Steps between C-alpha positions, in 0.01 A plus 500: 500500500148360549586401858627853567176655371292252701698581815450873437121468478484271802705757692263781400196288594655417835580868563138603446378219722707657777314832490278552803253784468445722801173331597682166531745641755244476780765489770591857404156651558273276708645633828430856382133439418399254770242637746428794270190582296587448136366617166645349182522640146496184293382323188536159334882531488533528880594139562753296696575163337161497331306604812357850522678730745170573676435131560860446615484782753159399631641154575772678698222669703588844359214745556403600147212747513450587133639464150557794268475409132666675200396516134371156385382418854607247764478195274634687195204441270369853438570668167741790475313813602199304627343634819558260789246512784565446869391153604576203727754231414303176473780286645621704798189718555732800526381836364643594161549876453562606141772757435407547137251734338382795709653364824873478427625605842407340833301735720551564870201271560658227285809507724316531829648249744768383253858488629682400182419459129682227305553545125574183302430519126700392194584807293637503143722807515313737268398848616143470372433166673271629772613291798773754578238778494290302746809458718559877493151574631518230769836634619356850509198388703724305740722807550202723570344254747811379685477145364808294417553380142678174416601398146567132431722536198485303176740502201430734209475300174601815310752604765812448287481829306382862517345669196235736373403864537495636855152613603436874506306551825264737318358179350478296820206259526420160646686342206809705580548691825874549529788650296647166394556333161246252365733216601649599836702187584397481867325249721191602692699550825762711324225705340329549838826631646529748212141623541557548871840667498454718191206675669245386243223433753251783551635789705834320526378259768717198580369149539627269774633262236636148553586236241607138473738436212513211256778252561719402204378768256696768315418745221692311233254210523205443269243383751211287379182583691321185622148653488358742245513844665178605323252329265655624176864446590486124471851428370855629535487606135209731587682633808813582297295669225270682742712820536451559127163342432321672787567822309276368222206543737543871438456439126239355263666158521391184676774337707325164490259529790227244440741249346707217651811716450443854640799734487659272244325633187385833366241575238209701367213429257649751255846346494426332168849430364607222739464124484442465875158557660312428821148548633453633856224319689339555838688286754364489854767583756740637239331736252124532512480786251827519307557762232367388159305212653402246233677698227791374291816692590798495268844568634811341642564177688765560769486162671840413353647848530852463643480603865788276607758778494267794559672796670275785389136570423426364149380839383532396134173307536305823564687698234444235231130476590463877468667497157289210372163609635262600220177555694288813512512558878796685656765248607553653847240583762528708818591197713833463318651806668397369843666167427813657354510756782590775258363641171845478341489134401187542290650808333823315424318207340280734296811688387650179365790460743640149516527298820870573552450876475206486742695287749791741480270784603415307820858455614561821703192441715570127532852582620359729768241241600768233538676724753179505705438129449850412622414632848218251543616183324516208744634232265826489304515461121 
């Protein structure tokens, strides 16, 4: 029996070692980009065998002209929501153009002389994770300026299920642009296809889209990301809990920013009836000014929460926090509706509906979304 279990885990480990992300499949895209002027949308996750994609391509004498950077910047050290300035990369001396803050979409001047834009960023599969919003605006700019767009695909660590309320487009924002559930179950290339073909770009424009697929990946896999996709998603536990715990950022709660375990705890100074507590501190490169800095927050430790068999958003965490909160401030703030993509979820929690009843209310729209999703899925389950 022990030998059987050992063989099973060795088989799983071997299977994951066989996954090649799109960026690694250089033979599939180097001929397409050689002798062209290139811009790259990249961050710290854009690596090939530990070497940054930019450095790899420069060694191949690819003409990279500039780097576009998403939220958290090129090296991935800016706080969530922190303004990232344009600058020069100290290693390559290439210009870094921020696509976060007031300049979310490349301008005509940004794309002047560019033949193709490459997008290579590790996503986590949640609608409010802003890399897919950045991708939308880059695709739109490429379509409007006759520039090709190439996605180097990477596995989705939450790509094995679909769950959550579908966004009502009346509540579209940078943390949710498209009518999809919170967990959409698509890779970045699949998502790009959907944006393009569903007519979601401004004025229905179509991007000249290309993509390089991962080799050896399918949607039934639980993929472990090798590099933290952003400063506060530093573990797989955080990535699995993120679809639920990001919602707490639309509430009075702390989700652990400013601790060694962000998105693995929740708490508030007025949660007095719990034995667990933590103190958010300023951490350079992760959380400079976290909510409740230097205050004791009481709440719940989710570091051992069972995410092994997770197949749906652990909504119970939010519901229980709402029921147990005894503070004087309103539990929800206006950001919650943007994150949820609809006002209904807040109403349902306030009305006392349990998680099963709330999930049941999502099912008709999820069913319709899955019909759309099916057209663009590139990997089997």
